[in-house]
C-alpha positions, 0 to 999 in steps of 0.5 A: 902707693899700694892698697896695703900702704894706704890701709897702713896709713889710715889709722894715722889720720886725724878724725877730720882727715878720716871724715874727708876720706870717707867723703872722698870715697863716698862710702855713706859714712856720716860723722856720727857713725865714724865717731861712734866707731872711734868711741867704741874701740878699746880706750875710747870714750865708751870703753868703760861703759862697755866694760861696766855693761859686760860685768853687769851682764856676767853677773846676770844684772841686765834688764833682760834677766831682771824681767824674767 
């Protein structure tokens, strides 16, 4: 199997399989980091929160702008 083929298969792995792969490769990923990466992708658990934050920022409603 080539590296390209391996890369193509990784998105098809379950979250648990990705954890196992990270452990096997000893890349220093922990479960929390991997879950955050998944949750931050479009359609992930944090997607709506990110969209809301982006909209607030665009309207100038962020804490940084509110304090200035």
